[in-house]
C-alpha positions as CSV (number, residue, x, y, z in Angstrom):
1,M,-101.9,31.6,-6.5
2,M,-100.9,28.3,-5.4
3,N,-99.2,27.4,-8.6
4,S,-97.1,30.5,-8.6
5,A,-96.1,29.9,-5.0
6,R,-95.1,26.3,-5.8
7,N,-93.2,27.5,-8.8
8,L,-91.4,30.1,-6.7
9,E,-90.7,27.5,-4.0
10,H,-89.4,25.1,-6.6
11,K,-87.1,27.6,-8.2
12,Q,-85.6,28.6,-4.9
13,S,-84.9,25.0,-4.0
14,V,-83.3,24.4,-7.4
15,Q,-81.1,27.4,-7.0
16,V,-79.9,26.3,-3.6
17,T,-78.9,22.9,-4.8
18,K,-77.1,24.3,-7.9
19,K,-74.9,26.5,-5.8
20,K,-71.8,24.5,-4.9
21,V,-68.9,26.0,-3.2
22,V,-65.8,25.1,-5.1
23,K,-62.9,25.1,-2.7
24,K,-59.5,25.4,-4.1
25,R,-57.2,22.9,-2.4
26,T,-54.1,24.5,-1.1
27,S,-51.2,22.6,0.2
28,A,-49.7,23.5,3.6
29,F,-46.3,23.8,2.0
30,T,-45.4,25.9,-1.0
31,L,-43.4,24.5,-4.0
32,G,-40.2,26.2,-2.8
33,E,-40.5,24.7,0.7
34,K,-41.1,21.3,-0.9
35,M,-38.0,21.7,-3.0
36,I,-35.9,22.8,0.0
37,A,-37.2,19.8,2.0
38,A,-36.3,17.4,-0.9
39,I,-32.8,18.9,-1.2
40,F,-32.3,18.6,2.5
41,A,-33.5,15.0,2.5
42,A,-31.2,14.2,-0.4
43,F,-28.3,15.8,1.5
44,V,-29.0,13.8,4.6
45,C,-29.1,10.6,2.6
46,I,-25.9,11.3,0.8
47,A,-24.1,12.4,4.1
48,S,-25.3,9.2,5.8
49,L,-24.0,7.1,2.9
50,Q,-20.7,8.8,3.1
51,I,-20.4,8.2,6.8
52,I,-21.3,4.5,6.4
53,T,-18.8,4.2,3.6
54,A,-16.1,5.8,5.7
55,Q,-16.8,3.6,8.7
56,A,-16.6,0.5,6.5
57,E,-13.2,1.6,5.2
58,I,-12.0,2.2,8.7
59,Y,-13.2,-1.2,9.7
60,N,-11.4,-2.9,6.8
61,T,-8.2,-0.9,7.6
62,N,-8.3,-1.9,11.2
63,K,-8.8,-5.5,10.3
64,E,-5.8,-5.4,8.0
65,I,-3.7,-3.7,10.7
66,Q,-4.6,-6.4,13.2
67,Q,-3.8,-9.1,10.7
68,L,-0.4,-7.5,10.0
69,E,0.3,-7.1,13.7
70,S,-0.5,-10.8,14.1
71,N,1.9,-11.7,11.2
72,I,4.6,-9.5,12.8
73,V,4.3,-11.2,16.2
74,T,4.4,-14.7,14.5
75,Q,7.5,-13.7,12.5
76,E,9.2,-12.2,15.6
77,N,8.7,-15.6,17.4
78,V,10.1,-17.4,14.4
79,N,13.1,-15.0,14.3
80,N,13.7,-15.5,18.1
81,D,13.6,-19.3,17.7
82,L,16.1,-19.1,14.8
83,T,18.4,-16.8,16.8
84,I,18.3,-19.3,19.7
85,Q,19.1,-22.1,17.2
86,V,22.0,-20.2,15.8
87,S,23.5,-19.5,19.2
88,Q,23.1,-23.2,20.1
89,M,24.7,-24.4,16.9
90,S,27.6,-22.0,17.1
91,T,28.9,-23.1,20.4
92,Y,32.6,-24.2,20.6
93,E,31.7,-27.8,21.6
94,R,29.4,-28.3,18.7
95,V,31.8,-26.9,16.2
96,W,34.6,-29.1,17.6
97,E,32.3,-32.2,17.3
98,K,31.5,-31.5,13.7
99,A,35.2,-30.9,13.0
100,K,36.0,-34.3,14.5
101,E,33.2,-36.0,12.5
102,L,34.7,-34.6,9.3
103,G,38.2,-35.8,10.3
104,L,39.8,-32.5,11.2
105,T,42.3,-32.2,13.9
106,L,43.4,-29.2,16.0
107,N,46.9,-27.9,15.4
108,D,47.7,-25.2,17.9
109,S,50.5,-23.8,15.8
110,N,48.1,-22.9,13.0
111,V,45.4,-21.3,15.2
112,K,45.1,-17.6,15.0
113,V,43.1,-15.7,17.6
114,V,41.1,-12.7,16.3
115,Q,39.9,-10.0,18.7
116,Q,36.4,-8.9,18.2
117,P,35.7,-5.2,18.6
């Protein structure tokens, strides 16, 4: 009897060890949810790149505007200086001096006065 008890005991232990529970691994997210998340992540990346590109263009445009404004201010200063030079060089005394240097004389009978509007 002992042999049969041992055989029975041995068979039961073998059967217990052979039984393995096979668990199917399931993901917390379905394939559709993963696809939606991937599309959303791609959309966020593309949108952020668009925003960064737009900000870079705005920065470059503002930089060009500032440079143009600086050039305008510089040119206005040059124009004002030239206007002052023109008004200084067109004075009656200076014109009379240049005329004397060139040997011209004033003849009152040949002078015509023109009225400016």
